[in-house]
CHARMM-style PDB file with segment names, atoms N, HN, CA, C and O in Angstrom:
ATOM      1  N   MET     1     103.242 113.839  61.048  1.00  0.00      PROA
ATOM      2  CA  MET     1     103.284 112.676  61.935  1.00  0.00      PROA
ATOM      3  C   MET     1     103.554 111.578  61.469  1.00  0.00      PROA
ATOM      4  O   MET     1     103.327 110.494  62.009  1.00  0.00      PROA
ATOM      5  N   ALA     2     104.279 111.848  59.982  1.00  0.00      PROA
ATOM      6  HN  ALA     2     104.464 112.728  59.544  1.00  0.00      PROA
ATOM      7  CA  ALA     2     104.523 110.459  59.910  1.00  0.00      PROA
ATOM      8  C   ALA     2     106.197 110.107  60.521  1.00  0.00      PROA
ATOM      9  O   ALA     2     106.650 108.970  60.388  1.00  0.00      PROA
ATOM     10  N   SER     3     107.002 111.200  61.176  1.00  0.00      PROA
ATOM     11  HN  SER     3     106.634 112.123  61.284  1.00  0.00      PROA
ATOM     12  CA  SER     3     108.017 110.755  61.467  1.00  0.00      PROA
ATOM     13  C   SER     3     108.092 110.244  62.669  1.00  0.00      PROA
ATOM     14  O   SER     3     109.050 109.629  63.138  1.00  0.00      PROA
ATOM     15  N   ASN     4     106.489 110.639  63.484  1.00  0.00      PROA
ATOM     16  HN  ASN     4     105.711 111.138  63.103  1.00  0.00      PROA
ATOM     17  CA  ASN     4     106.645 109.349  64.633  1.00  0.00      PROA
ATOM     18  C   ASN     4     105.864 108.334  65.098  1.00  0.00      PROA
ATOM     19  O   ASN     4     105.622 107.944  66.240  1.00  0.00      PROA
ATOM     20  N   THR     5     105.481 107.943  63.928  1.00  0.00      PROA
ATOM     21  HN  THR     5     105.678 108.260  63.000  1.00  0.00      PROA
ATOM     22  CA  THR     5     105.050 106.494  63.707  1.00  0.00      PROA
ATOM     23  C   THR     5     105.957 105.445  64.053  1.00  0.00      PROA
ATOM     24  O   THR     5     107.136 105.373  63.706  1.00  0.00      PROA
ATOM     25  N   TYR     6     105.166 104.444  64.934  1.00  0.00      PROA
ATOM     26  HN  TYR     6     104.209 104.503  65.216  1.00  0.00      PROA
ATOM     27  CA  TYR     6     105.760 103.147  65.253  1.00  0.00      PROA
ATOM     28  C   TYR     6     105.163 101.630  64.547  1.00  0.00      PROA
ATOM     29  O   TYR     6     104.019 101.294  64.852  1.00  0.00      PROA
ATOM     30  N   SER     7     105.984 100.734  63.594  1.00  0.00      PROA
ATOM     31  HN  SER     7     106.914 101.007  63.346  1.00  0.00      PROA
ATOM     32  CA  SER     7     105.285  99.757  63.526  1.00  0.00      PROA
ATOM     33  C   SER     7     105.306  98.884  64.705  1.00  0.00      PROA
ATOM     34  O   SER     7     105.689  99.073  65.860  1.00  0.00      PROA
ATOM     35  N   GLN     8     104.787  97.867  64.097  1.00  0.00      PROA
ATOM     36  HN  GLN     8     104.476  97.713  63.159  1.00  0.00      PROA
ATOM     37  CA  GLN     8     104.176  96.584  64.917  1.00  0.00      PROA
ATOM     38  C   GLN     8     106.124  96.062  64.923  1.00  0.00      PROA
ATOM     39  O   GLN     8     106.949  95.926  64.019  1.00  0.00      PROA
ATOM     40  N   GLY     9     106.176  95.917  66.325  1.00  0.00      PROA
ATOM     41  HN  GLY     9     105.505  96.028  67.059  1.00  0.00      PROA
ATOM     42  CA  GLY     9     107.496  95.175  67.100  1.00  0.00      PROA
ATOM     43  C   GLY     9     108.316  95.935  67.583  1.00  0.00      PROA
ATOM     44  O   GLY     9     109.190  95.628  68.393  1.00  0.00      PROA
ATOM     45  N   ALA    10     107.957  97.727  66.809  1.00  0.00      PROA
ATOM     46  HN  ALA    10     107.246  97.976  66.151  1.00  0.00      PROA
ATOM     47  CA  ALA    10     108.898  98.471  67.520  1.00  0.00      PROA
ATOM     48  C   ALA    10     109.005  98.890  68.870  1.00  0.00      PROA
ATOM     49  O   ALA    10     108.039  99.093  69.607  1.00  0.00      PROA
ATOM     50  N   GLN    11     110.356  99.034  69.221  1.00  0.00      PROA
ATOM     51  HN  GLN    11     111.140  98.870  68.623  1.00  0.00      PROA
ATOM     52  CA  GLN    11     110.851  98.946  70.881  1.00  0.00      PROA
ATOM     53  C   GLN    11     110.565 100.190  71.334  1.00  0.00      PROA
ATOM     54  O   GLN    11     111.200 101.076  70.762  1.00  0.00      PROA
ATOM     55  N   VAL    12     109.549 100.662  72.477  1.00  0.00      PROA
ATOM     56  HN  VAL    12     109.034  99.942  72.942  1.00  0.00      PROA
ATOM     57  CA  VAL    12     109.425 101.731  72.953  1.00  0.00      PROA
ATOM     58  C   VAL    12     109.548 101.751  74.545  1.00  0.00      PROA
ATOM     59  O   VAL    12     109.398 100.900  75.422  1.00  0.00      PROA
ATOM     60  N   GLU    13     109.909 103.187  74.524  1.00  0.00      PROA
ATOM     61  HN  GLU    13     110.031 103.878  73.812  1.00  0.00      PROA
ATOM     62  CA  GLU    13     109.860 103.211  76.160  1.00  0.00      PROA
ATOM     63  C   GLU    13     108.445 104.589  76.664  1.00  0.00      PROA
ATOM     64  O   GLU    13     108.014 105.300  75.756  1.00  0.00      PROA
ATOM     65  N   HSD    14     108.007 104.741  77.831  1.00  0.00      PROA
ATOM     66  HN  HSD    14     108.358 104.164  78.569  1.00  0.00      PROA
ATOM     67  CA  HSD    14     106.834 104.812  77.807  1.00  0.00      PROA
ATOM     68  C   HSD    14     107.258 105.937  79.285  1.00  0.00      PROA
ATOM     69  O   HSD    14     107.858 105.206  80.074  1.00  0.00      PROA
ATOM     70  N   LEU    15     107.158 107.338  79.869  1.00  0.00      PROA
ATOM     71  HN  LEU    15     106.671 107.931  79.228  1.00  0.00      PROA
ATOM     72  CA  LEU    15     107.359 107.438  81.166  1.00  0.00      PROA
ATOM     73  C   LEU    15     106.927 106.781  82.430  1.00  0.00      PROA
ATOM     74  O   LEU    15     107.524 106.303  83.395  1.00  0.00      PROA
ATOM     75  N   LYS    16     105.350 106.965  81.994  1.00  0.00      PROA
ATOM     76  HN  LYS    16     104.865 107.354  81.210  1.00  0.00      PROA
ATOM     77  CA  LYS    16     105.264 105.931  83.480  1.00  0.00      PROA
ATOM     78  C   LYS    16     105.481 104.622  83.116  1.00  0.00      PROA
ATOM     79  O   LYS    16     106.058 103.956  83.977  1.00  0.00      PROA
ATOM     80  N   PHE    17     105.168 104.013  82.019  1.00  0.00      PROA
ATOM     81  HN  PHE    17     104.700 104.553  81.320  1.00  0.00      PROA
ATOM     82  CA  PHE    17     105.149 102.257  82.026  1.00  0.00      PROA
ATOM     83  C   PHE    17     106.550 101.925  81.773  1.00  0.00      PROA
ATOM     84  O   PHE    17     106.805 100.797  82.197  1.00  0.00      PROA
ATOM     85  N   GLY    18     107.656 102.575  81.171  1.00  0.00      PROA
ATOM     86  HN  GLY    18     107.449 103.490  80.827  1.00  0.00      PROA
ATOM     87  CA  GLY    18     108.555 101.767  81.174  1.00  0.00      PROA
ATOM     88  C   GLY    18     108.419 101.280  79.950  1.00  0.00      PROA
ATOM     89  O   GLY    18     107.443 101.632  79.287  1.00  0.00      PROA
ATOM     90  N   LEU    19     109.334 100.411  79.437  1.00  0.00      PROA
ATOM     91  HN  LEU    19     110.127 100.125  79.975  1.00  0.00      PROA
ATOM     92  CA  LEU    19     110.069  99.511  77.990  1.00  0.00      PROA
ATOM     93  C   LEU    19     108.642  98.765  77.584  1.00  0.00      PROA
ATOM     94  O   LEU    19     107.905  98.380  78.492  1.00  0.00      PROA
ATOM     95  N   GLY    20     108.296  98.585  76.280  1.00  0.00      PROA
ATOM     96  HN  GLY    20     108.895  98.898  75.542  1.00  0.00      PROA
ATOM     97  CA  GLY    20     107.582  98.402  75.899  1.00  0.00      PROA
ATOM     98  C   GLY    20     107.713  98.042  74.174  1.00  0.00      PROA
ATOM     99  O   GLY    20     108.463  98.585  73.363  1.00  0.00      PROA
ATOM    100  N   THR    21     106.340  96.528  73.850  1.00  0.00      PROA
ATOM    101  HN  THR    21     105.731  96.086  74.508  1.00  0.00      PROA
ATOM    102  CA  THR    21     107.024  96.629  72.243  1.00  0.00      PROA
ATOM    103  C   THR    21     105.164  97.107  71.636  1.00  0.00      PROA
ATOM    104  O   THR    21     104.084  96.760  72.116  1.00  0.00      PROA
ATOM    105  N   VAL    22     105.406  97.807  70.701  1.00  0.00      PROA
ATOM    106  HN  VAL    22     106.282  98.090  70.311  1.00  0.00      PROA
ATOM    107  CA  VAL    22     104.111  97.936  69.940  1.00  0.00      PROA
ATOM    108  C   VAL    22     103.662  96.484  69.408  1.00  0.00      PROA
ATOM    109  O   VAL    22     104.397  95.602  68.965  1.00  0.00      PROA
ATOM    110  N   LEU    23     102.118  96.462  69.584  1.00  0.00      PROA
ATOM    111  HN  LEU    23     101.521  97.179  69.944  1.00  0.00      PROA
ATOM    112  CA  LEU    23     101.891  95.720  68.995  1.00  0.00      PROA
ATOM    113  C   LEU    23     100.652  95.800  67.656  1.00  0.00      PROA
ATOM    114  O   LEU    23     100.258  94.911  66.900  1.00  0.00      PROA
ATOM    115  N   SER    24     100.284  97.200  67.758  1.00  0.00      PROA
ATOM    116  HN  SER    24     100.604  97.921  68.372  1.00  0.00      PROA
ATOM    117  CA  SER    24      99.434  97.892  66.605  1.00  0.00      PROA
ATOM    118  C   SER    24      99.636  99.112  66.760  1.00  0.00      PROA
ATOM    119  O   SER    24      99.815  99.526  67.905  1.00  0.00      PROA
ATOM    120  N   TYR    25      99.661  99.994  65.671  1.00  0.00      PROA
ATOM    121  HN  TYR    25      99.515  99.658  64.741  1.00  0.00      PROA
ATOM    122  CA  TYR    25      99.373 100.730  65.418  1.00  0.00      PROA
ATOM    123  C   TYR    25      98.966 101.752  64.450  1.00  0.00      PROA
ATOM    124  O   TYR    25      99.565 101.748  63.374  1.00  0.00      PROA
ATOM    125  N   SER    26      97.892 102.779  64.678  1.00  0.00      PROA
ATOM    126  HN  SER    26      97.405 102.782  65.551  1.00  0.00      PROA
ATOM    127  CA  SER    26      97.132 103.439  63.766  1.00  0.00      PROA
ATOM    128  C   SER    26      96.865 105.288  63.666  1.00  0.00      PROA
ATOM    129  O   SER    26      97.703 105.892  64.335  1.00  0.00      PROA
ATOM    130  N   GLU    27      96.370 105.730  63.314  1.00  0.00      PROA
ATOM    131  HN  GLU    27      95.690 105.239  62.770  1.00  0.00      PROA
ATOM    132  CA  GLU    27      96.415 107.020  63.232  1.00  0.00      PROA
ATOM    133  C   GLU    27      95.206 107.191  64.260  1.00  0.00      PROA
ATOM    134  O   GLU    27      94.907 108.373  64.097  1.00  0.00      PROA
ATOM    135  N   GLU    28      94.503 106.770  65.048  1.00  0.00      PROA
ATOM    136  HN  GLU    28      94.746 105.809  65.180  1.00  0.00      PROA
ATOM    137  CA  GLU    28      93.704 106.550  66.532  1.00  0.00      PROA
ATOM    138  C   GLU    28      94.229 105.651  67.318  1.00  0.00      PROA
ATOM    139  O   GLU    28      93.535 105.767  68.327  1.00  0.00      PROA
ATOM    140  N   ARG    29      94.907 104.926  67.502  1.00  0.00      PROA
ATOM    141  HN  ARG    29      95.472 104.832  66.682  1.00  0.00      PROA
ATOM    142  CA  ARG    29      95.427 104.023  68.474  1.00  0.00      PROA
ATOM    143  C   ARG    29      96.602 103.336  68.189  1.00  0.00      PROA
ATOM    144  O   ARG    29      96.989 102.849  67.127  1.00  0.00      PROA
ATOM    145  N   VAL    30      97.123 103.367  69.311  1.00  0.00      PROA
ATOM    146  HN  VAL    30      96.809 103.762  70.174  1.00  0.00      PROA
ATOM    147  CA  VAL    30      98.374 102.358  69.519  1.00  0.00      PROA
ATOM    148  C   VAL    30      98.068 101.040  70.862  1.00  0.00      PROA
ATOM    149  O   VAL    30      97.086 101.206  71.586  1.00  0.00      PROA
ATOM    150  N   VAL    31      98.621 100.286  70.994  1.00  0.00      PROA
ATOM    151  HN  VAL    31      99.418 100.151  70.406  1.00  0.00      PROA
ATOM    152  CA  VAL    31      98.442  99.062  71.716  1.00  0.00      PROA
ATOM    153  C   VAL    31      99.791  98.783  71.864  1.00  0.00      PROA
ATOM    154  O   VAL    31     100.335  98.226  70.910  1.00  0.00      PROA
ATOM    155  N   ILE    32     100.641  99.117  73.122  1.00  0.00      PROA
ATOM    156  HN  ILE    32     100.198  99.570  73.897  1.00  0.00      PROA
ATOM    157  CA  ILE    32     101.526  98.469  73.767  1.00  0.00      PROA
ATOM    158  C   ILE    32     101.692  97.573  74.649  1.00  0.00      PROA
ATOM    159  O   ILE    32     101.130  97.809  75.718  1.00  0.00      PROA
ATOM    160  N   LYS    33     102.377  96.444  74.563  1.00  0.00      PROA
ATOM    161  HN  LYS    33     102.833  96.252  73.694  1.00  0.00      PROA
ATOM    162  CA  LYS    33     102.610  95.568  75.630  1.00  0.00      PROA
ATOM    163  C   LYS    33     103.932  95.720  76.488  1.00  0.00      PROA
ATOM    164  O   LYS    33     104.939  95.141  76.082  1.00  0.00      PROA
ATOM    165  N   PHE    34     103.993  96.604  77.868  1.00  0.00      PROA
ATOM    166  HN  PHE    34     103.174  97.073  78.198  1.00  0.00      PROA
ATOM    167  CA  PHE    34     104.723  96.793  78.531  1.00  0.00      PROA
ATOM    168  C   PHE    34     105.925  95.289  79.061  1.00  0.00      PROA
ATOM    169  O   PHE    34     105.713  94.077  79.040  1.00  0.00      PROA
ATOM    170  N   ASP    35     106.643  95.753  79.311  1.00  0.00      PROA
ATOM    171  HN  ASP    35     106.814  96.738  79.328  1.00  0.00      PROA
ATOM    172  CA  ASP    35     107.396  94.453  80.367  1.00  0.00      PROA
ATOM    173  C   ASP    35     106.775  94.040  81.649  1.00  0.00      PROA
ATOM    174  O   ASP    35     106.474  92.868  81.874  1.00  0.00      PROA
ATOM    175  N   ASP    36     106.571  95.073  82.541  1.00  0.00      PROA
ATOM    176  HN  ASP    36     106.815  96.026  82.359  1.00  0.00      PROA
ATOM    177  CA  ASP    36     105.875  95.358  84.220  1.00  0.00      PROA
ATOM    178  C   ASP    36     104.593  95.612  84.053  1.00  0.00      PROA
ATOM    179  O   ASP    36     103.949  95.284  85.049  1.00  0.00      PROA
ATOM    180  N   HSD    37     103.875  96.119  83.094  1.00  0.00      PROA
ATOM    181  HN  HSD    37     104.398  96.386  82.285  1.00  0.00      PROA
ATOM    182  CA  HSD    37     102.640  96.333  83.459  1.00  0.00      PROA
ATOM    183  C   HSD    37     101.680  95.723  81.843  1.00  0.00      PROA
ATOM    184  O   HSD    37     100.474  95.965  81.783  1.00  0.00      PROA
ATOM    185  N   GLY    38     102.086  95.281  81.160  1.00  0.00      PROA
ATOM    186  HN  GLY    38     103.065  95.084  81.209  1.00  0.00      PROA
ATOM    187  CA  GLY    38     101.108  94.753  80.296  1.00  0.00      PROA
ATOM    188  C   GLY    38     100.518  94.976  79.355  1.00  0.00      PROA
ATOM    189  O   GLY    38     101.360  94.503  78.592  1.00  0.00      PROA
ATOM    190  N   GLU    39      99.549  95.395  78.536  1.00  0.00      PROA
ATOM    191  HN  GLU    39      98.865  95.779  79.156  1.00  0.00      PROA
ATOM    192  CA  GLU    39      98.877  95.348  77.758  1.00  0.00      PROA
ATOM    193  C   GLU    39      98.184  96.505  77.469  1.00  0.00      PROA
ATOM    194  O   GLU    39      96.973  96.336  77.610  1.00  0.00      PROA
ATOM    195  N   LYS    40      98.475  97.549  77.141  1.00  0.00      PROA
ATOM    196  HN  LYS    40      99.459  97.686  77.027  1.00  0.00      PROA
ATOM    197  CA  LYS    40      97.713  98.763  77.673  1.00  0.00      PROA
ATOM    198  C   LYS    40      97.362  99.800  75.837  1.00  0.00      PROA
ATOM    199  O   LYS    40      98.211  99.920  74.954  1.00  0.00      PROA
ATOM    200  N   LYS    41      96.092 100.296  75.787  1.00  0.00      PROA
ATOM    201  HN  LYS    41      95.402 100.198  76.504  1.00  0.00      PROA
ATOM    202  CA  LYS    41      96.196 100.864  74.318  1.00  0.00      PROA
ATOM    203  C   LYS    41      95.854 102.255  75.148  1.00  0.00      PROA
ATOM    204  O   LYS    41      95.424 102.591  76.251  1.00  0.00      PROA
ATOM    205  N   PHE    42      96.402 102.959  73.690  1.00  0.00      PROA
ATOM    206  HN  PHE    42      96.751 102.686  72.794  1.00  0.00      PROA
ATOM    207  CA  PHE    42      96.260 104.481  73.807  1.00  0.00      PROA
ATOM    208  C   PHE    42      95.823 105.333  73.116  1.00  0.00      PROA
ATOM    209  O   PHE    42      96.566 105.181  72.147  1.00  0.00      PROA
ATOM    210  N   VAL    43      95.149 106.169  72.842  1.00  0.00      PROA
ATOM    211  HN  VAL    43      94.545 106.292  73.630  1.00  0.00      PROA
ATOM    212  CA  VAL    43      95.214 107.469  71.963  1.00  0.00      PROA
ATOM    213  C   VAL    43      96.312 107.775  71.382  1.00  0.00      PROA
ATOM    214  O   VAL    43      97.192 107.861  72.239  1.00  0.00      PROA
ATOM    215  N   THR    44      96.917 108.098  69.781  1.00  0.00      PROA
ATOM    216  HN  THR    44      96.203 108.027  69.085  1.00  0.00      PROA
ATOM    217  CA  THR    44      97.878 108.112  69.289  1.00  0.00      PROA
ATOM    218  C   THR    44      98.324 109.494  69.701  1.00  0.00      PROA
ATOM    219  O   THR    44      99.414 109.717  70.230  1.00  0.00      PROA
ATOM    220  N   SER    45      97.204 110.617  69.363  1.00  0.00      PROA
ATOM    221  HN  SER    45      96.319 110.436  68.934  1.00  0.00      PROA
ATOM    222  CA  SER    45      97.537 111.912  69.920  1.00  0.00      PROA
ATOM    223  C   SER    45      98.431 112.680  71.229  1.00  0.00      PROA
ATOM    224  O   SER    45      99.289 113.529  71.474  1.00  0.00      PROA
ATOM    225  N   LEU    46      97.357 111.503  71.942  1.00  0.00      PROA
ATOM    226  HN  LEU    46      96.661 110.814  71.744  1.00  0.00      PROA
ATOM    227  CA  LEU    46      97.604 111.837  73.367  1.00  0.00      PROA
ATOM    228  C   LEU    46      99.158 111.631  73.806  1.00  0.00      PROA
ATOM    229  O   LEU    46      99.887 112.382  74.454  1.00  0.00      PROA
ATOM    230  N   VAL    47      99.449 110.171  73.148  1.00  0.00      PROA
ATOM    231  HN  VAL    47      98.857 109.561  72.622  1.00  0.00      PROA
ATOM    232  CA  VAL    47     100.378 109.078  73.932  1.00  0.00      PROA
ATOM    233  C   VAL    47     101.621 109.672  73.215  1.00  0.00      PROA
ATOM    234  O   VAL    47     102.643 109.264  73.767  1.00  0.00      PROA
ATOM    235  N   MET    48     101.949 110.730  71.879  1.00  0.00      PROA
ATOM    236  HN  MET    48     101.119 111.062  71.430  1.00  0.00      PROA
ATOM    237  CA  MET    48     102.862 110.490  71.252  1.00  0.00      PROA
ATOM    238  C   MET    48     104.088 111.580  71.857  1.00  0.00      PROA
ATOM    239  O   MET    48     105.057 111.858  71.150  1.00  0.00      PROA
ATOM    240  N   THR    49     103.967 111.990  72.848  1.00  0.00      PROA
ATOM    241  HN  THR    49     103.180 111.765  73.423  1.00  0.00      PROA
ATOM    242  CA  THR    49     104.700 112.642  73.520  1.00  0.00      PROA
ATOM    243  C   THR    49     105.161 112.315  74.714  1.00  0.00      PROA
ATOM    244  O   THR    49     106.084 112.944  75.232  1.00  0.00      PROA
ATOM    245  N   SER    50     104.569 111.287  75.293  1.00  0.00      PROA
ATOM    246  HN  SER    50     103.819 110.776  74.872  1.00  0.00      PROA
ATOM    247  CA  SER    50     104.968 110.139  76.437  1.00  0.00      PROA
ATOM    248  C   SER    50     106.011 109.167  75.919  1.00  0.00      PROA
ATOM    249  O   SER    50     106.734 108.573  76.720  1.00  0.00      PROA
ATOM    250  N   LEU    51     106.129 108.963  74.472  1.00  0.00      PROA
ATOM    251  HN  LEU    51     105.542 109.446  73.822  1.00  0.00      PROA
ATOM    252  CA  LEU    51     106.676 107.790  73.850  1.00  0.00      PROA
ATOM    253  C   LEU    51     108.547 108.240  73.576  1.00  0.00      PROA
ATOM    254  O   LEU    51     108.823 109.363  73.156  1.00  0.00      PROA
ATOM    255  N   LYS    52     109.326 107.519  73.789  1.00  0.00      PROA
ATOM    256  HN  LYS    52     109.101 106.606  74.131  1.00  0.00      PROA
ATOM    257  CA  LYS    52     110.222 107.660  72.436  1.00  0.00      PROA
ATOM    258  C   LYS    52     110.727 105.969  72.580  1.00  0.00      PROA
ATOM    259  O   LYS    52     110.565 105.018  73.345  1.00  0.00      PROA
ATOM    260  N   LYS    53     111.396 106.288  71.379  1.00  0.00      PROA
ATOM    261  HN  LYS    53     111.526 107.061  70.758  1.00  0.00      PROA
ATOM    262  CA  LYS    53     111.838 104.767  70.598  1.00  0.00      PROA
ATOM    263  C   LYS    53     113.251 104.399  71.492  1.00  0.00      PROA
ATOM    264  O   LYS    53     113.952 105.284  71.982  1.00  0.00      PROA
ATOM    265  N   SER    54     113.539 102.962  71.617  1.00  0.00      PROA
ATOM    266  HN  SER    54     112.969 102.243  71.219  1.00  0.00      PROA
ATOM    267  CA  SER    54     113.868 102.528  72.523  1.00  0.00      PROA
ATOM    268  C   SER    54     114.549 101.585  71.371  1.00  0.00      PROA
ATOM    269  O   SER    54     113.899 100.865  70.613  1.00  0.00      PROA
ATOM    270  N   ASP    55     116.284 101.744  71.375  1.00  0.00      PROA
ATOM    271  HN  ASP    55     116.812 102.329  71.991  1.00  0.00      PROA
ATOM    272  CA  ASP    55     116.935 100.673  70.440  1.00  0.00      PROA
ATOM    273  C   ASP    55     117.520  98.793  71.555  1.00  0.00      PROA
ATOM    274  O   ASP    55     118.508  98.061  71.495  1.00  0.00      PROA
ATOM    275  N   ARG    56     116.571  98.789  72.176  1.00  0.00      PROA
ATOM    276  HN  ARG    56     115.769  99.383  72.225  1.00  0.00      PROA
ATOM    277  CA  ARG    56     116.684  97.516  72.825  1.00  0.00      PROA
ATOM    278  C   ARG    56     116.198  96.249  71.802  1.00  0.00      PROA
ATOM    279  O   ARG    56     115.550  96.321  70.758  1.00  0.00      PROA
ATOM    280  N   GLN    57     116.787  94.999  72.534  1.00  0.00      PROA
ATOM    281  HN  GLN    57     117.314  94.941  73.382  1.00  0.00      PROA
ATOM    282  CA  GLN    57     116.053  93.929  71.502  1.00  0.00      PROA
ATOM    283  C   GLN    57     114.973  93.700  72.026  1.00  0.00      PROA
ATOM    284  O   GLN    57     114.666  94.110  73.146  1.00  0.00      PROA
ATOM    285  N   ALA    58     114.028  92.804  71.064  1.00  0.00      PROA
ATOM    286  HN  ALA    58     114.277  92.471  70.154  1.00  0.00      PROA
ATOM    287  CA  ALA    58     112.430  92.646  71.771  1.00  0.00      PROA
ATOM    288  C   ALA    58     112.776  91.659  72.725  1.00  0.00      PROA
ATOM    289  O   ALA    58     113.931  91.236  72.680  1.00  0.00      PROA
ATOM    290  N   PRO    59     111.780  91.082  73.823  1.00  0.00      PROA
ATOM    291  CA  PRO    59     112.379  90.546  74.755  1.00  0.00      PROA
ATOM    292  C   PRO    59     111.446  89.295  74.262  1.00  0.00      PROA
ATOM    293  O   PRO    59     110.372  89.220  73.664  1.00  0.00      PROA
ATOM    294  N   VAL    60     112.301  88.421  74.759  1.00  0.00      PROA
ATOM    295  HN  VAL    60     113.173  88.482  75.245  1.00  0.00      PROA
ATOM    296  CA  VAL    60     111.972  86.847  74.189  1.00  0.00      PROA
ATOM    297  C   VAL    60     110.690  86.426  74.963  1.00  0.00      PROA
ATOM    298  O   VAL    60     110.541  86.501  76.182  1.00  0.00      PROA
ATOM    299  N   GLU    61     109.672  85.911  73.934  1.00  0.00      PROA
ATOM    300  HN  GLU    61     109.794  85.850  72.943  1.00  0.00      PROA
ATOM    301  CA  GLU    61     108.905  85.315  74.985  1.00  0.00      PROA
ATOM    302  C   GLU    61     108.888  84.442  75.186  1.00  0.00      PROA
ATOM    303  O   GLU    61     109.054  83.625  74.280  1.00  0.00      PROA
ATOM    304  N   LYS    62     108.582  83.842  77.093  1.00  0.00      PROA
ATOM    305  HN  LYS    62     108.447  84.506  77.829  1.00  0.00      PROA
ATOM    306  CA  LYS    62     108.584  82.469  77.379  1.00  0.00      PROA
ATOM    307  C   LYS    62     107.301  81.439  76.952  1.00  0.00      PROA
ATOM    308  O   LYS    62     106.203  81.991  77.031  1.00  0.00      PROA
ATOM    309  N   LYS    63     107.286  80.213  76.569  1.00  0.00      PROA
ATOM    310  HN  LYS    63     108.178  79.765  76.505  1.00  0.00      PROA
ATOM    311  CA  LYS    63     106.459  79.618  76.978  1.00  0.00      PROA
ATOM    312  C   LYS    63     106.127  79.213  78.261  1.00  0.00      PROA
ATOM    313  O   LYS    63     107.017  79.099  79.105  1.00  0.00      PROA
ATOM    314  N   GLY    64     104.638  78.913  78.597  1.00  0.00      PROA
ATOM    315  HN  GLY    64     103.916  79.005  77.911  1.00  0.00      PROA
ATOM    316  CA  GLY    64     104.798  78.627  79.812  1.00  0.00      PROA
ATOM    317  C   GLY    64     104.972  77.108  79.787  1.00  0.00      PROA
ATOM    318  O   GLY    64     105.008  76.411  78.773  1.00  0.00      PROA
ATOM    319  N   THR    65     105.068  76.731  80.958  1.00  0.00      PROA
ATOM    320  HN  THR    65     105.039  77.298  81.782  1.00  0.00      PROA
ATOM    321  CA  THR    65     105.334  75.109  80.791  1.00  0.00      PROA
ATOM    322  C   THR    65     104.952  74.332  82.058  1.00  0.00      PROA
ATOM    323  O   THR    65     105.115  74.766  83.198  1.00  0.00      PROA
ATOM    324  N   ARG    66     104.542  73.400  81.812  1.00  0.00      PROA
ATOM    325  HN  ARG    66     104.409  73.048  80.886  1.00  0.00      PROA
ATOM    326  CA  ARG    66     103.790  72.711  83.324  1.00  0.00      PROA
ATOM    327  C   ARG    66     104.432  71.902  83.044  1.00  0.00      PROA
ATOM    328  O   ARG    66     105.011  71.488  82.040  1.00  0.00      PROA
ATOM    329  N   LYS    67     104.231  71.507  84.677  1.00  0.00      PROA
ATOM    330  HN  LYS    67     103.761  71.843  85.493  1.00  0.00      PROA
ATOM    331  CA  LYS    67     104.122  69.869  85.726  1.00  0.00      PROA
ATOM    332  C   LYS    67     103.510  69.569  85.454  1.00  0.00      PROA
ATOM    333  O   LYS    67     102.411  70.103  85.599  1.00  0.00      PROA
ATOM    334  N   LYS    68     103.695  68.426  84.809  1.00  0.00      PROA
ATOM    335  HN  LYS    68     104.588  67.992  84.691  1.00  0.00      PROA
ATOM    336  CA  LYS    68     102.830  66.995  85.290  1.00  0.00      PROA
ATOM    337  C   LYS    68     101.801  66.933  86.555  1.00  0.00      PROA
ATOM    338  O   LYS    68     102.026  67.578  87.579  1.00  0.00      PROA
ATOM    339  N   LYS    69     101.021  66.368  86.447  1.00  0.00      PROA
ATOM    340  HN  LYS    69     100.838  65.845  85.615  1.00  0.00      PROA
ATOM    341  CA  LYS    69     100.103  66.040  87.843  1.00  0.00      PROA
ATOM    342  C   LYS    69     100.625  64.953  88.054  1.00  0.00      PROA
ATOM    343  O   LYS    69     100.705  64.271  87.032  1.00  0.00      PROA
ATOM    344  N   VAL    70     101.133  64.362  89.207  1.00  0.00      PROA
ATOM    345  HN  VAL    70     101.068  64.916  90.037  1.00  0.00      PROA
ATOM    346  CA  VAL    70     101.404  63.414  89.450  1.00  0.00      PROA
ATOM    347  C   VAL    70      99.973  62.107  89.613  1.00  0.00      PROA
ATOM    348  O   VAL    70      99.143  62.421  90.466  1.00  0.00      PROA
ATOM    349  N   VAL    71      99.791  61.198  89.108  1.00  0.00      PROA
ATOM    350  HN  VAL    71     100.465  60.943  88.415  1.00  0.00      PROA
ATOM    351  CA  VAL    71      98.797  60.279  90.190  1.00  0.00      PROA
ATOM    352  C   VAL    71      98.991  59.288  90.655  1.00  0.00      PROA
ATOM    353  O   VAL    71      99.384  58.382  89.920  1.00  0.00      PROA
ATOM    354  N   ALA    72      98.837  59.093  91.787  1.00  0.00      PROA
ATOM    355  HN  ALA    72      98.518  59.829  92.384  1.00  0.00      PROA
ATOM    356  CA  ALA    72      98.768  57.833  92.448  1.00  0.00      PROA
ATOM    357  C   ALA    72      97.851  56.367  92.203  1.00  0.00      PROA
ATOM    358  O   ALA    72      96.628  56.302  92.084  1.00  0.00      PROA
ATOM    359  N   PRO    73      98.461  55.661  92.180  1.00  0.00      PROA
ATOM    360  CA  PRO    73      98.045  54.436  92.038  1.00  0.00      PROA
ATOM    361  C   PRO    73      96.784  53.984  93.169  1.00  0.00      PROA
ATOM    362  O   PRO    73      96.788  53.920  94.398  1.00  0.00      PROA
ATOM    363  N   ALA    74      95.650  53.692  92.070  1.00  0.00      PROA
ATOM    364  HN  ALA    74      95.647  53.744  91.071  1.00  0.00      PROA
ATOM    365  CA  ALA    74      94.904  53.807  92.741  1.00  0.00      PROA
ATOM    366  C   ALA    74      94.723  52.498  94.316  1.00  0.00      PROA
ATOM    367  O   ALA    74      94.725  51.372  93.820  1.00  0.00      PROA
ATOM    368  N   ALA    75      94.671  52.462  94.919  1.00  0.00      PROA
ATOM    369  HN  ALA    75      94.670  53.378  95.322  1.00  0.00      PROA
ATOM    370  CA  ALA    75      94.248  51.188  96.227  1.00  0.00      PROA
ATOM    371  C   ALA    75      93.425  50.285  95.748  1.00  0.00      PROA
ATOM    372  O   ALA    75      92.560  50.591  94.928  1.00  0.00      PROA
ATOM    373  N   VAL    76      93.590  49.053  96.201  1.00  0.00      PROA
ATOM    374  HN  VAL    76      94.293  48.805  96.867  1.00  0.00      PROA
ATOM    375  CA  VAL    76      92.651  47.732  95.868  1.00  0.00      PROA
ATOM    376  C   VAL    76      92.163  47.224  96.936  1.00  0.00      PROA
ATOM    377  OT1 VAL    76      91.438  46.231  96.872  1.00  0.00      PROA
TER     378      VAL     76
END
């Protein structure tokens, strides 16, 4: 099973959920953040047949930008 291990940050493709990034990996569980489906947790032995490595670059995480609220001047 050593040849099928995925390190943190590895890019993978799942048959159902598409492209994603491995967040954590152990012999029991693997956690993957998918581009279109969010974070999913799998039993490692069951998901290995559905995963393949991807050669794409890791997506850049976008930081949220908030617009500042405009406060109307108080009427006197």
